[in-house]
C-alpha positions as CSV (number, residue, x, y, z in Angstrom):
1,M,18.7,-5.9,60.1
2,L,21.4,-5.5,57.5
3,A,22.7,-9.1,58.2
4,T,19.2,-10.4,57.6
5,V,18.9,-8.6,54.3
6,V,22.3,-9.8,53.2
7,L,21.5,-13.4,54.2
8,F,18.2,-13.2,52.3
9,Y,19.8,-12.0,49.1
10,T,22.7,-14.5,49.4
11,T,20.3,-17.4,49.9
12,T,18.1,-16.2,47.1
13,S,21.0,-15.9,44.7
14,A,22.2,-19.4,45.6
15,I,18.8,-20.9,45.1
16,T,18.3,-19.1,41.7
17,F,21.8,-20.2,40.6
18,N,21.1,-23.9,41.3
19,T,17.6,-24.2,39.8
20,D,18.5,-24.7,36.2
21,S,20.8,-27.8,36.3
22,I,18.7,-29.7,33.6
23,P,17.4,-27.6,30.8
24,A,13.6,-27.6,30.4
25,D,11.6,-27.6,27.2
26,P,10.6,-24.0,26.9
27,K,7.1,-25.0,25.9
28,D,6.7,-26.8,29.3
29,V,7.7,-23.8,31.4
30,S,6.4,-20.8,29.3
31,S,3.2,-20.4,31.2
32,R,1.4,-21.5,34.4
33,Q,-1.0,-23.5,32.2
34,A,1.8,-25.2,30.3
35,I,3.7,-26.3,33.4
36,V,0.6,-27.8,35.1
37,A,-0.2,-29.6,31.8
38,A,3.4,-30.9,31.6
39,V,3.1,-32.4,35.1
40,Y,-0.1,-34.3,34.1
41,D,1.5,-35.4,30.8
42,V,4.7,-36.8,32.5
43,I,2.9,-38.9,35.0
44,S,0.3,-40.2,32.5
45,G,0.8,-43.2,30.3
46,P,-0.3,-46.8,29.4
47,V,0.7,-50.0,31.1
48,G,4.4,-50.6,30.6
49,Q,5.3,-47.2,29.3
50,K,8.4,-45.7,31.0
51,R,7.8,-42.1,32.1
52,N,10.2,-39.3,31.2
53,W,11.4,-38.6,34.7
54,D,14.1,-36.3,33.5
55,R,11.4,-34.1,32.0
56,M,9.6,-34.2,35.4
57,R,12.8,-33.0,37.2
58,T,13.0,-30.0,34.9
59,L,9.6,-28.7,36.0
60,F,10.4,-28.5,39.8
61,V,12.8,-26.4,41.8
62,P,15.4,-28.7,43.3
63,D,14.0,-28.4,46.8
64,A,10.3,-28.9,45.7
65,R,7.9,-31.0,47.7
66,M,5.1,-33.3,46.7
67,I,2.7,-33.9,49.5
68,P,-0.1,-36.5,49.3
69,T,-2.7,-36.2,52.1
70,G,-5.4,-38.6,53.3
71,K,-6.8,-40.5,56.2
72,K,-5.5,-43.5,58.0
73,Q,-7.9,-46.4,58.8
74,T,-8.3,-44.9,62.2
75,G,-9.7,-41.7,60.7
76,E,-6.7,-39.6,61.6
77,S,-5.6,-37.2,58.9
78,T,-2.1,-37.7,57.5
79,R,0.3,-36.3,55.0
80,R,3.5,-37.6,53.5
81,V,6.2,-35.1,52.4
82,L,8.2,-36.3,49.4
83,T,11.0,-34.8,47.3
84,V,10.5,-35.2,43.6
85,E,13.1,-38.0,43.6
86,E,11.2,-39.8,46.4
87,Y,7.9,-39.4,44.5
88,I,9.6,-40.9,41.3
89,A,11.0,-43.8,43.3
90,S,7.8,-44.6,45.2
91,S,5.1,-43.9,42.6
92,G,6.9,-44.4,39.3
93,P,6.9,-48.2,39.3
94,F,3.1,-48.3,40.1
95,L,2.3,-45.7,37.4
96,E,4.2,-47.7,34.8
97,K,3.0,-51.2,35.9
98,D,-0.7,-50.4,36.2
99,G,-1.2,-47.6,33.7
100,F,-2.2,-44.2,34.9
101,F,-3.8,-41.2,33.2
102,E,-4.6,-38.1,35.2
103,S,-6.5,-35.3,33.6
104,E,-7.7,-31.9,34.7
105,I,-11.5,-31.5,35.0
106,G,-11.5,-28.1,36.7
107,K,-9.2,-25.3,37.7
108,R,-9.1,-22.2,39.9
109,T,-6.1,-19.9,39.8
110,E,-4.9,-17.1,41.9
111,Q,-1.9,-15.0,41.2
112,F,0.0,-12.3,43.0
113,G,3.2,-11.0,41.3
114,N,5.4,-14.0,40.5
115,I,3.5,-16.5,42.7
116,V,0.5,-18.5,41.6
117,H,-1.7,-21.0,43.4
118,V,-3.6,-23.4,41.1
119,F,-6.4,-25.6,42.5
120,S,-6.5,-28.3,39.8
121,T,-9.3,-30.8,40.0
122,Y,-8.3,-34.1,38.5
123,E,-9.7,-37.5,37.6
124,S,-7.5,-40.6,37.3
125,K,-8.0,-43.6,35.0
126,R,-5.9,-46.7,34.3
127,A,-6.5,-46.4,30.5
128,V,-7.7,-43.4,28.4
129,T,-10.6,-45.5,27.2
130,D,-12.0,-46.2,30.8
131,S,-15.5,-44.9,31.0
132,K,-15.2,-43.9,34.7
133,P,-12.3,-42.7,36.8
134,F,-11.1,-44.8,39.6
135,M,-10.1,-41.7,41.6
136,R,-10.7,-38.0,41.6
137,G,-9.3,-35.2,43.8
138,I,-7.6,-31.8,43.9
139,N,-4.0,-31.0,43.3
140,S,-2.9,-27.7,44.9
141,F,0.0,-26.4,42.8
142,Q,2.2,-23.6,44.1
143,L,4.1,-22.1,41.2
144,W,6.8,-19.4,40.9
145,Y,8.0,-17.3,38.0
146,D,11.7,-16.4,38.2
147,G,11.5,-13.8,35.4
148,K,12.5,-16.4,32.8
149,R,10.3,-19.4,33.3
150,W,7.7,-21.1,35.6
151,W,8.7,-23.6,38.3
152,V,6.6,-25.9,40.5
153,L,7.5,-25.4,44.2
154,T,4.9,-27.7,45.8
155,I,2.1,-30.0,44.9
156,L,-0.2,-30.8,47.8
157,W,-3.1,-33.2,47.0
158,Q,-6.1,-35.0,48.4
159,S,-8.2,-37.6,46.8
160,E,-12.0,-37.4,46.9
161,S,-13.7,-39.7,49.5
162,N,-17.2,-40.3,50.7
163,D,-16.4,-38.0,53.6
164,T,-14.9,-35.4,51.4
165,P,-16.6,-35.1,48.0
166,I,-15.3,-32.5,45.6
167,P,-17.6,-29.4,45.6
168,E,-19.2,-28.7,42.3
169,K,-17.5,-25.2,42.2
170,Y,-14.2,-27.0,41.5
171,I,-15.4,-29.1,38.6
172,G,-15.5,-27.7,35.1
173,T,-14.1,-24.3,36.0
174,K,-11.1,-23.2,34.0
175,N,-9.6,-19.9,35.1
């Protein structure tokens, strides 16, 4: 039992020590609302605009995961687990080439101590002026407060489909 406790605190100390390698903008990490808004801000921009990926990196713990889910053409449910670096490498070129603006259209938040779960309903457009989104869905953010700032641990998301429409209770709510 003592060995387990020592291992836990040693591992936790090492993780805490390594999480602040790139300084974050204090405004981005000062609240759970601010960090979610910062993620949306970083990935959004017009055609040809380079994203500030260094800023993105400051929002996530080093071992964070980004997990898109969906269905294959066979109907089988699938997920893809990415590090932040893998997300930047795979999605970054498309976001910059095609233009991409993601905005929150609803939110439900649950908090216990230093952990928070945010169900953030989004809509995606190629340009801010687009009248209709080309995609909507829900981002499930898991956040952690280390006593000094907020961190993103995981974002798990699913796009809306004909088979899985977004329930009205997740649109327009902001708690």
